[in-house]
C-alpha positions as CSV (number, residue, x, y, z in Angstrom):
1,M,23.0,95.0,59.2
2,I,20.5,92.1,59.9
3,H,20.7,90.9,63.5
4,F,19.2,87.5,64.4
5,H,18.0,86.9,67.9
6,M,20.3,84.6,69.8
7,P,18.5,81.8,71.8
8,A,19.5,81.1,75.4
9,K,21.7,78.2,74.2
10,E,23.9,80.5,72.2
11,L,24.1,83.1,75.0
12,F,25.1,80.3,77.4
13,I,27.9,79.1,75.1
14,L,29.1,82.6,74.7
15,Q,29.1,83.1,78.5
16,L,31.2,79.9,79.0
17,K,33.7,80.9,76.3
18,H,34.3,84.2,78.0
19,G,33.8,83.4,81.7
20,G,30.7,85.7,81.4
21,I,29.7,87.9,78.5
22,P,32.0,91.0,78.4
23,E,30.6,94.5,78.1
24,K,31.9,94.9,74.6
25,I,29.9,91.9,73.4
26,Y,26.9,92.8,75.5
27,R,26.6,96.1,73.8
28,T,26.1,94.3,70.4
29,L,23.2,92.3,71.6
30,D,19.6,93.2,70.9
31,I,17.1,94.1,73.6
32,K,15.5,90.6,73.8
33,E,18.9,89.1,74.4
34,K,19.9,91.7,77.0
35,M,16.7,91.0,78.9
36,M,17.8,87.3,79.2
37,L,21.0,88.4,81.0
38,E,22.0,89.8,84.4
39,K,25.2,91.5,85.4
40,R,27.5,89.9,88.0
41,R,31.1,90.8,88.8
42,G,31.3,93.1,85.7
43,R,30.1,90.4,83.2
44,Y,26.8,89.2,82.0
45,F,25.2,85.8,82.6
46,L,22.0,84.1,81.7
47,K,19.2,84.7,84.3
48,D,18.3,81.5,86.2
49,D,14.9,81.2,84.5
50,E,16.5,81.4,81.0
51,R,19.3,78.9,82.0
52,R,16.6,76.4,83.1
53,K,15.2,76.4,79.6
54,I,18.3,74.5,78.3
55,R,19.6,71.1,79.3
56,V,23.4,71.3,79.8
57,V,25.5,68.2,79.6
58,L,29.0,68.0,80.9
59,T,31.6,65.4,80.1
60,G,35.4,65.5,80.3
61,G,38.6,63.8,79.7
62,V,42.2,64.2,78.6
63,F,41.7,63.9,74.8
64,D,45.5,63.7,74.3
65,I,45.5,61.6,71.2
66,L,42.0,61.8,69.8
67,H,40.5,58.5,68.7
68,A,37.2,56.9,67.8
69,G,36.5,56.1,71.4
70,H,36.5,59.8,72.3
71,V,34.3,60.7,69.3
72,F,31.8,57.9,70.2
73,T,31.6,59.1,73.8
74,L,31.0,62.7,72.7
75,Y,28.2,61.7,70.4
76,E,26.6,59.6,73.1
77,A,26.9,62.4,75.7
78,K,25.3,64.9,73.3
79,K,22.1,62.8,73.3
80,F,21.4,63.8,76.9
81,G,20.8,67.5,76.4
82,D,20.8,70.7,74.3
83,V,24.4,71.9,75.0
84,L,27.4,69.7,75.3
85,V,30.2,71.2,77.4
86,V,33.5,69.2,77.3
87,V,36.1,69.8,80.0
88,V,39.6,69.1,78.8
89,A,42.0,68.1,81.6
90,T,44.8,70.5,82.4
91,D,48.3,69.5,81.8
92,R,48.8,69.5,85.6
93,T,45.9,67.1,86.1
94,V,47.2,64.7,83.4
95,K,50.6,64.6,85.1
96,K,49.0,64.0,88.5
97,F,46.5,61.3,87.5
98,K,48.0,59.6,84.5
99,K,51.5,59.8,85.8
100,R,52.8,61.1,82.4
101,K,53.2,64.4,80.6
102,P,50.5,64.9,77.9
103,V,51.6,64.6,74.3
104,N,49.6,67.7,73.4
105,S,49.1,70.9,75.4
106,E,45.8,71.6,77.1
107,E,45.1,74.5,74.7
108,Y,45.8,72.3,71.7
109,R,43.5,69.5,73.0
110,A,40.7,72.0,73.8
111,F,41.0,73.5,70.3
112,I,40.7,70.0,68.7
113,V,37.8,68.9,70.8
114,N,36.0,72.2,70.2
115,A,36.1,71.5,66.5
116,L,34.2,68.2,66.8
117,K,30.6,68.2,65.6
118,P,28.7,67.1,68.8
119,V,30.6,69.6,71.0
120,D,29.1,73.0,71.6
121,V,32.0,74.3,73.7
122,A,35.2,72.8,75.0
123,I,36.9,74.4,78.0
124,V,40.1,73.7,79.8
125,G,39.4,72.6,83.4
126,R,39.8,75.1,86.3
127,K,42.1,74.7,89.3
128,N,39.8,72.2,90.8
129,F,36.7,70.3,89.5
130,Q,34.3,72.1,91.8
131,E,35.3,75.5,90.1
132,T,34.4,73.9,86.7
133,I,31.1,72.6,88.0
134,D,30.2,76.0,89.5
135,L,31.0,77.6,86.1
136,V,29.0,75.2,84.0
137,K,26.2,74.2,86.4
138,P,25.4,71.0,84.4
139,D,22.0,69.3,84.4
140,V,23.6,66.0,83.4
141,V,27.2,64.7,83.8
142,V,28.2,61.9,81.5
143,F,31.1,59.6,82.3
144,G,32.7,57.3,79.8
145,Y,32.5,53.5,80.3
146,D,36.1,53.6,81.6
147,Q,35.9,56.7,83.8
148,K,35.3,56.6,87.5
149,E,32.0,58.4,88.3
150,F,31.3,60.6,91.3
151,P,28.3,62.6,92.4
152,V,27.7,66.2,91.2
153,K,25.2,68.1,93.3
154,G,22.1,69.0,91.3
155,A,23.1,66.9,88.2
156,K,21.9,63.6,86.9
157,I,24.8,61.2,86.5
158,V,25.0,59.0,83.4
159,K,27.6,56.2,83.1
160,L,28.0,55.0,79.5
161,K,27.8,51.2,79.4
162,K,30.1,50.7,76.5
163,G,32.6,52.3,74.2
164,V,33.6,51.5,70.7
165,G,36.4,48.9,70.3
166,E,37.3,49.4,74.0
167,K,40.7,47.7,73.9
168,K,41.7,49.0,70.5
169,F,40.9,52.7,71.2
170,K,42.8,53.6,74.3
171,T,45.2,56.5,74.4
172,S,47.6,54.6,76.6
173,R,47.7,51.8,74.1
174,I,48.3,54.2,71.2
175,I,51.1,56.0,73.1
176,K,52.7,52.6,73.8
177,E,52.5,51.5,70.2
178,L,53.9,54.8,68.9
179,E,56.6,54.6,71.6
180,L,55.9,58.2,72.7
């Protein structure tokens, strides 16, 4: 079997998908890859010096009914780094802030977003945003033109100036038109 060396970017994505690389996967890695990792709480994570070699971009949203505005935002966000991590809002968060039940479940929404070309990995948000920040440790956080921005310690904040067809591509408008 031919084994290709996984760069730090791929190890980081693997780490995010599993909440740390599990022992079973770690055992399949080559020695160069293992040297890039350290064990914490029974799982493996990129060493800090390896993590600093990649620029991680974080963005997030509900992504309930995917539309061109979402796709545009993700392509724009990807331009700011090597790895684009997308946090999909939990069902609980949608109910709390949007005052409505999501049309699609958080798992479904994350699955769909993860399939989009600019996205390296989509994850469902944690219990609170700080837990998500601590997990991802982004270098850049990108907010869409219609999102409220807030500071994230250690990360550059980017607020997109525009969307695509701002009024036309809004989930709330689509839901209203479809009478959902």
